[in-house]
FIPARO-650099 format. One record per residue: x, y, z of N, C-alpha, C, CB in turn; residue in three letters. Coordinates in pm, whole numbers, plus 50000, padded with zeros to 5 digits. Each point is the difference from the previous one (the first is absolute). Glycine has a CB too. Layout:
<sefis>
XYZXYZXYZXYZAla...
</sefis>
This chain:
<sefis>
500784990850009499305009449979500995012950022497814985850062Met501445023949820501385014149986499145006550156500775009849629Ser500295004050372499335009050093499065007549968501644999950084Trp497974998849827498755008649965498544991550061501405010649750Val499154977850198498724992550012500025001550174500024980549748Asp501165013350343499505001150170500095017850002501364972250145Arg498825033049802499625013550039498505002949977502345007149944Glu497334990449967498715002149942498864992950056501205004049813Ala499314981950299499134996650065499515004350171500764984549805Arg500085026150246500015004050098499145012349991502064988350048Lys497695016249807499035011049975498735001950015501295000649893Val497815011750172498545003250012499324992849852500445026050161Asp499084965549810499365000849832498785013550034500184966549897Pro499295036150183499115013749979500715006549951498715001250153Asp502735011149853500475004950008500265005749851500324989850226Gln499275021349722500485006849859501074998149929499075013650076Asp501494990050027501805004349936500854995050085499695022249907Trp501914968150078500484990150077501425007149927497984975050054Ile503295023150058501124999449945500934990850080499535022049901Thr501184971250019500604986350006501815001149958497214988449921Leu503285010050206501344999250034500394992050002500015011350077Glu501474982449844500664992450032500594999150143500075001549776Asn499814986950281500185001650185501704999949991497474982750134Pro502905009649773501404995149992500685012149943499534974249965Asp500315034649980500325012449938499885013650120498994987849746Ala500055005950298499795013350208500944997150043497755000250122Val502134990049896500884993750150501535000649952498014979550100Arg502655018449750501535004649973499815011749994501004983649885Glu498165026350080500145016949993500065006150187498115001749708Leu501054990850295500025006650179501144994950049497554999750071Asp503064988749937501184997750014501145010349967498964979749972Gly501355021249937500955009549950499845013850026500254985149846Leu498435018250218499645013150033500295002250129498395000749846Met501034985950277500305002650167501654999049959497604986350185Arg502815002649789501484994250002500975012049973499284975649907Asp500775028949973500975010649920499665009749976500774988149914Thr497885019150084500065016549986499325005550143499675000949703Phe499694990550343498985006750123501195006550123497574977849965Leu503455017950027500444999550131501305010249947499014972750127Pro501455026149756500445010849959499175015950001501154979649881Phe498045017950059498635009950026500345009650100498264982349956Leu500925007750149500045006450180501535004149968498224981150208Leu502805013649767501315008850056500065017149988501274977649923Gly498355019749973500265011349886499085011250037500594983649800Glu497905011850244498755009450055500675003850131497664987849894Leu502945000950198500605006050125501165008749968499294980650131Glu501165020349808501585008150002499115016649989502324978249824Lys496475026750159499435009149964499815003750153499084993949747Thr500315002850316499695003650142498485007449992502785003250075Cys496724992149812498245000050001499504992549983499775013349950Phe498474987950141499414992749965499684990649906499955013050106Gln499724972949855500204997349884499074989250020502305009149929His497414984049969499484992549929500724987649905498695020850036Glu501024968949950499994989850131500455002650112500174986649876Pro499555012350231500945000150137500894991250070498465010450019Ala500694976049884500734982850062499894992649888499184997350251Gly501074990449795500424986849932498984998349930501334989450153Met497195015049926497994994349971499985008349869498334999250283Asp502195007349652499955009449867498854993349936502615006849958Ala496064996549971499194996149923500084999249855499125006350174Val501354985749757500084998749856498905002049974501554986849965Leu498675013649872498555007649928500374991649848499645031550139Glu499294965149797500174996249868499825010149872499314979550115Ser501225015449784500015008649904500404993349797500795017450278Asp498684986149644499774991249914500645012549845497474981150173Trp503355011949774500355007449866499804988849948501615018850019Thr497404983349824499624987349909499544990750089501645002749824Gly499044982650174499744991750089501334993050098497924997649825Thr502705012250209501275000050083499345002750144501865009849806Ser498194986750306499694998950128501315011150033498654972050033Leu501405042850041500675002050072499685000450148500715007749808Arg499814989950339499855002350090500805017550018499574970050051Arg499425035550047500415014650016499995004950166498905004749741Lys502665003550240500085000250170499815020350033502354970850036Leu496575029050001500335017850000500635004250141497765006449841Pro502495000950149500885009850111499555016749987502354981949971Phe497805026650111499745007550049500625010350111498714985049900Leu501935029150056500355005450121499335010350054501794992949943Leu497845011050188499375014050064501255008850076497424987050053Val502375022149948500865012850088499194998750126500725019849802Asp500224988550260499844999550126498085014750007503934990950079Pro495805013149848499015003950025499034992349942500965018950035Leu499274968149944498794996449921499554996849840499825012150188Gly501524994849738499585004149874500154987349920500665024950024Phe499014965649883500414987249958500355006449872498604980750132Pro502515019749849500965012349870500374987049904501645024350173Phe498624961249891500414992549862499234987750047502605009549914Phe497304980749969499274990250000500894992049866497445012550122Ser502674977349891501114987149875498774988350001503385001750097Gly496634991949810500394985649975500954992049940498375004150015Gly501924986150052500974989949928499274987949977502045008650106Leu497724989249760499744987149898500864988949982499065015249889Ser500284975350109501144988749979499354991549891501044998750254Cys499174997649628499464989649948500884985249981498685020149899Ser501544966950029500684991649993501345007549887497744979850074Arg501585031549872501065003249914500505014949986499094980449889Thr500345025650223500865010050010499405009650080501004995349799Gly498905013850247499815012650105499775012849934501524989550160Phe497655018849930499325011949978500265009050107498354989049876Met502015022350162499845013250067499355004949981501245002650022Ile497655005150074499225009649988500265011950071498664984149952Glu500565026450028500565010850160499175013549964503084991850052Arg496905011650028499095014750038500445004350108497984995149917Glu502305020450029500605009650134499235012749970502704990950035Phe496875015450086498965008050022501045011550085497554980450001Ser501955031549926500205012250027499025011350077501264992149814Ile499075007950278498945010550053500475014550049498834979250072Gly500665029749843500855012750014498935009250083501594997849756Leu498825012250354498815011750023499165009649932501214997750126Pro497295006949893499645008049903500985016649958497554985550091Lys503275016450000500965013049993500854995149864500285007750298His499634980149687501234995449859499835007349902500084977850023Thr500755029649912499965008549826498954990349915503015009349979Asp496324991349973499664988249881500844997949898497965004250028Pro503245006549925500914992449929500744991750025499835012749932Ser500204986550177500914989850042498994980049974501445026250230Leu497584982949810499604986750003499524996749832499205001650290Val500505007049629499714998849821501134992849965498815022849933Phe502614983650143501284992549948500224983450018500985023450057Arg498464971150029500024990150044498904992049885500845009450268Ile498184995349745498914988749928500455000149842497645005550174Met502935007949777500274998949873501224993149950498755018350007Ala502254979750069501614992649974499434989149895501505001950275Asp499584996849656499734992149838500744986650070500305022049747Gln500664977750364500174986150040499274995350055501555001650001Arg497175003050019498904991850056498654992649866500585019750256Phe499634984549617499265001849944499424988349931500925020150017Ile499734965150051499644980949960498965001750139502904981149882Gly497135028650241499254994850122499415017850068501964970950060Tyr497085031349852499845013850032500025000550154498645005549783Leu501655006050287500215001850175498165005350006503505011750064Pro495594985250024498965004250030499805010450101499664980649918Thr499605022450088499915014850127498165000350044502415021249846Met497854984050277498484998150048500465012250082498874971650004Thr500005036150031500485011150102498514998950114501775020049791Ile498714975950291499345000250186499785013650051501444979750079Gln497645027249863499835015050122499965000450150498675006749835Pro501204979550205500375002050170500854991850041498045006250061Asp503104994649768501414993850056500134984650027500195022150111Gly499054970749891499984988349979499344993950147502075001749806Gly498454981150198499454998050099500904994250145498144997949803Pro503395005150162500945001050116500015012550043501344983749931Thr499975012450120500625016450091500775004549921500164995450231Asp500055000849648501045007149890498915013349923501734971849931Arg498515039350032499325008549946500514994349857499715021050192Asp499324977049738500144995749838498714998549899501954987050097Cys498125027749895498995007349922499824995049825500685021450189His500874976349795500314996049856500154985150029501285022449897Tyr498614966650079500364986649985500614993249846498125000150196Cys503455004149792500094991749886500274985950031500725018949880Ile498904971149982500654987550011500664999249904498654990050108Glu502904998949901500625000049868499744985850017501845020649950Leu498314972249908499704989450006501004989849904497675011050071His502364978949938500694993949949500534979750015500255030050010Ala500324967549839499884986350059501084991449918497325002250067Gly503644988149960501134993749894499404984450032502655018850015Glu497974977549896499724982349972501314990449918497125008149959Gly503304982750132500814996749848499304983750030503045018349958Ile497464972749918499494985649974500914995749966498095000849949Glu502164986250044500934990050022499794987049955500415012250165Thr500294981549778499784986349913499604990650175502365002649702Gly498685003050420499964994550071499955007350126500764985549849Leu498655014350272500265008850118501634998350012497474996750134Trp503175010849860501595004850059500485014950020500624980149877Thr498335029250166499955013250008499754999450112499495008249811Leu500854985350349499765002550116501015016750061499354968050010His501915028149890500575011650057499485014549958501884984650013Asn498115011949854499885015449957498305005250020502254996449796Val496984998650262499255003850036499495007650151500194985149810Ala501245007450251500205003350190500555015449917501124971050228Lys499505028649693500925013049998499195012349941502214985249961Glu496895009449967499245012149947499344998550064500175004349818Arg498794989650331499165005150125501165009050061498214977850056Leu502655021849984501195006450084500095013249958501334980150025Gln498695018149824500665011649966498345012349962502944982949880Ala496245007950128498435007749950499845007250171498384977149767Leu501805013250370500115007350141500715012450033499854979450052Ile501365014449934500305015749956500315011649937499974990650079Glu499515005249777499795012249940497985005950082502204989749702Asp496885002550351499075007250028500415009350146498394981149858Val502735008750217499855009850103501025013149972499294979650170Met501435024049741500765008349964498785010749958502304983949937Ala496915012449992498715006449872499555007750163498784976149716Met500605019050384498975002950121501055010950057498474974050065Tyr502985020249969500635012450046500165014149939500934982650079Asp499085015849819500285012449918498305003349973502804993549868Arg496015001350117498865009949989499544999150120499384998749776Ser500434992850321499235000050116500565005650102499084982949934Met502215015050095500634999950109500735018049973500374966650038Val500625038149874500565011149944498905009349925502184986049983Gln497025008849969499035006749916500065001849894499705007450128Gly499434996249753499965008149875499715008650000499794989349917Leu501325023950118499365013350022500735008449869499644998450302Asp501064993449612500615010949843499824988349938502095020350037Thr498294985949833500224990749865500994995750063499285009849777Met502244990650210500924993050048499694985050092500955025049978Glu498354981250116499634986650042499204987749995500685013350067Asp498284993049838499734992849860500334993749967499715008849947Val501404995649958501064991549902500704994150091500315013949807Glu500074987350281501114989850059499194987150049501725020050089Glu497134983049958498364987150033500224993049853497515017150161Phe502344990949718499714994049894501154992549973498445015749928Leu502744982150092501144997149985499814986850076501175023649965Arg498644975250125499984991250079499104985649952500465021350164Ile498404988049866498634991049937500484996149878497995012450097Ala502774993049772499794992649887500934985650040499565023549815Glu501434976250218500354985950045499224985950019501195016250088Arg497544989050023498874989350010498974999349931500525000250171Ser499235013349781498815000049897500115007549896498694996350154Phe501855001249791500395007849860499564985349872502695020450130Gln495784984649793499664988749906501204995349929497755008849968Ala502384978949987500804993649970499625004149858500434982950198Glu
</sefis>
């Protein structure tokens, strides 16, 4: 009996829609995530000294699909001391490669010069993943004044014949978190008060968020 038949027998026949996952693939990918990537990721997140998710080895993995290929995804998050979730990411792996997604949020106060906001939004380096912006008249739900909330998005993936790129994925995760912390320091700690500040921020952001 194939795994499809075995899994199908477990399904409620009254359901209108089902998803079947190869349990061997799930176990293999979950083992890779929990044994290889989760400990490494936790170590990198802990270096930031910020609140983060996952907080321990009991992280929840999610399923994602590209065509017929199953990916198991490990979401992660960084939150600053004022409760502002400034970064979220996700490491997904399949039997043939990996993908790293990332989203960085900048919270700027109401008195920010709009020309600085427009400069970030219009930067050509992000043309493949256009930034988005929301305006929060009340400053947002956290203790940080985030009248302008700009989000930068990006993603990258590498597919191989066999999974042989564990170190590459770790190197890119490490570089991403280092870049994110430098972006946070420039934009949220030092502030973006002048065009020179914005240009410096964009040079840092280019390393991990420029569209390929």
